[in-house]
N, C-alpha and C positions, 0 to 999 in steps of 0.2 A: 507689870512694868509697861507693857504696851498701852494699856488703858490709861495709865498716868500720862503718857506722852501724846495719845490721840484724843482721848475724852476725859480730861481730869475730873475727879469727883465720882467717877463711875467704876472705880476699881472693884468694889464689892459686887456690883452688878456683873462685871465681867467674870469674876470668880464663880458667882452663883450659876450663870448661864453655862459656863464651861464645865464646871465640876458636878452640877446637880441636874443636868439635862437628862430626863428619864430615858430618852432614845439612846443616848450615848451609854448610859449605865447598862442598858439592856444588851446592846449590840457590840460594845467594845470589850469590856471585861467579860460580859456574859456570852457573847458570840465569838470572841477571839478574832475580830477583824482587825486588819492592819491600817485602817484609815487614820487612826489617831497617831500612828507613827509618822505618816506623811504630814499630818497637821502639825505635829510637834516640830518637824524640820522646817515647815513653812513659818511658824510663829518664831522659831529661833532665828531664822534668816531675817525676818522682819525686824526683830529686835537688834540684831547686829547692824543692819542697815541704818536703823534709826539712831544708833549710837555712833555712826560715822564710818563703820567698816563696810563700805558699799559693795565692793567686789566679793568679800567674804559672805555678805548677806545674800547676794545674788546666787553664789555657789551653793549655799546651804538650801535655799528654796529650790534650786535646780536639782539638787540631790534627791529631793522628795519625789521627783519624777520616777526614780528607780523603784519607788514603792507603789505609787499610784499616778497614772498619767493625768488624772484630774488635778494634780498639783499645778499643772500648767495654767489653770484658772487664776492662781495666785501669783505665778511667776511672770506672766505677760504684763500685768499692771506695774509690777515692780521694775521690769525692764524698761517700760515706757517712762516711768519716773526717773530712772537712772539716766536715760538719754536726755531728758528735759531738765534734770536737777542741777547740773553744774555747767560752768562755762566751758566752752570747747566746741570742737566740730562734732555735730550730731552723728555723722556717719562713722567717725572714729570711735565714738562712745558706743554706738550700736555694734560695731565690730568687736570691740573689747568686751562689752557685756555678753554678746552672743558666744564668743569664744570661751569665756569663763563658764557660762552655763553649759555649753557643749562638753567641756572638759569634766565638769562636775558630774554630768550624767554618764559619760562614756568610760571614764577611768574605773570607777567601782564596778561597772557592769561588764568590763572587758572579758573576764573569765567565764561569763554566762552567755556570751553572744553565740547564737546559733544561726546567723543569717536571717533569712526571711521567716524561718520557723519561729524565731523569737516572738513574732507578732501574731501567731496563729490564734492564740486564745483571745487576744485583744480584738482581732478582726471578727471572730466569732461572736463575741459579746456585742460589738458595735452593730451587727446585723440583726440582733434579737429585738423583739418587742415584749414588754411586760404589760400585763393588763392593768397595772396601777399607773402607767405612764399617761400623760396628757395626750401625746400623739396617737396612742392606741384608741382613744375615744373617737378619733376621726378616721383611723385606718379601717375599723370594722364596718362602719356605714358605707364607706367608699367601696370596700370589697363586696358588700352585699348588693350595692347599686350596680356594679359592673357585672356581677353574676346574673342579676335580673335582666340586664341588657343583652345577655347571650354570650358573654365572655366566659371561657372555661374557668373553673375554680382555681386551677393552678396559675393561669395567666392573671386572673383578677387579683390573686394574692400577691404576685410579683409586682404588678403595677401599683397596687395600693401601698404596699410596703415602701417601694422606691419613691413614689411621688410624695407621700406624707413625710418620709424622712427628709427629702429634699426641701420641702416647705419649711419644716421646723429648723433645719440647718440654716436656711436663709434668715429666719426669724432670729436665731441665736447670733449669727454673724452681724446682722444689722444692729441688734441690741448691744453686742460687744463693741462695735465701732463707736456707738454713741457714748457708752460708758467710758471707754478708754480716752476719748477726747476730753473728758472732764478731769483727767489726772493732772493736777498741777502741784500738789505737795503730798507729804506723807499721809495726811488724814484723808484726802480725796482718793489717794491710791488704795488705802485700806477699804474705804467704802466701795470703790469700784470692784475690788476683788470680791468682796462679800456679795455684791450685786451679781457679778458674773457667776458665782457659785450657785446662787438661787436661780438665775436665768437658765443655767445648764440643767439644774434639777427639774425645772418645769418644761423644758423642751426636749430632754433626752428621751429616746424611745425605750430605754431600759433603765428602770428605776428600782433600787432596793433601799430599804430604810437607812442603812448605815452610809449610804452615799451622801446623806445630809451632814455628815460629820465636819467636813471642811467648812461648809457654810456656817454651821452653828459656831465653830471656833472663831471664824472671822468676824461674825456680827457681835461676838461676846465682848470685843474690845473696841469696835469701830464706831461706837456711839449708838444711842437709842434713836432709831429712825424707822421709816416705813419698811425698808428692807429687813431690818431686825425683826419687826413684828411679823412680816410675811414668812420669813425663814423659820421662826419659832412656831408659827402656825402650821407650816408644812411639816416640821418635825413632829408636831403633835398629831397631825393626820397620819403620818407614817407609823406611829406607834400601833395603829390598828391593823397593820399589814397582815399579821398572822391570825386575826380574829376569825374563827370559822362562822359561817352563816348556816342557818337551818335550811335543809334541802340541798346543801352543797357539801357532800361528804368529802373531807380532805381538802376542801377549797378554802379560800380566804376572801375577805371583803375587798378585793382589788378594785372593782368598779366603784365602790363607795369611797375609795381613796382617790381615784383619778378625778372624779367629779369635783370634790372640794379643792383638789390641786388646781384644776382648771379655773375655779372661782378665785383662788388666790392669785393666779396669774393675771386674770382679767382685772381684779381689784387693784393689784400692784401697778399694772400699766395705767389704769384709769386715774387712780389717785395720784400716781407720780406725775402724769401729764397735767392734772389740775393744779398740783402743787407748783410745778414749774411755770404754769400760765399765771 
């Protein structure tokens, strides 16, 4: 239904990408991860919004935040579209949309609220680095350089982790600002959300294969473009996540995943810039 409204003629492509993606088949029913639950709420909210139920659509996408915080990558572009979409005072629409989203998140979660402890696991994951992430390719050399300059290993680790995380956070925020400025209608909103999901995957310090779920489901209906190609490329690379290497007992090909992800990021940025030029 979404593909028919966003990119008519590509309905079968949307079904094939969403239903036959090997990464999702392996990690959603195979690994019992809840990312598809969040993606389902996001897609349902998008469909409600496209049919004219604007606040209900916003609320359903916001509800996905109770499952995965990364659903915010799909919620923010929709909120931007809501503010720009209709006549009226933008600040009033911002207030109404924000209150709707806040209520959708808070009401179902009220019985589970434990104060600041609620976010302990989220904070822990946010501080981690995985060897398959693009930022980790830069963290390790920086840490070795600082150690070689006489900085203690513990201090070098702290400095490298903090500085690299900050650099990639800035990259993400700048990219998000550029993408959100392009939201003018429902189609551009969907493409911006898909691009945000890919940008987050390529700049996050902690990456696991099933984190690509939301991005894959967004590109499945938002038209065949450069972001679609790069997202499916990243999903293909992440299929190798658990592939053991000789000489690495119990390990995985994490470095050989981070390198192609870096190439995908560079190619996406370069080709995107050339296309716009």
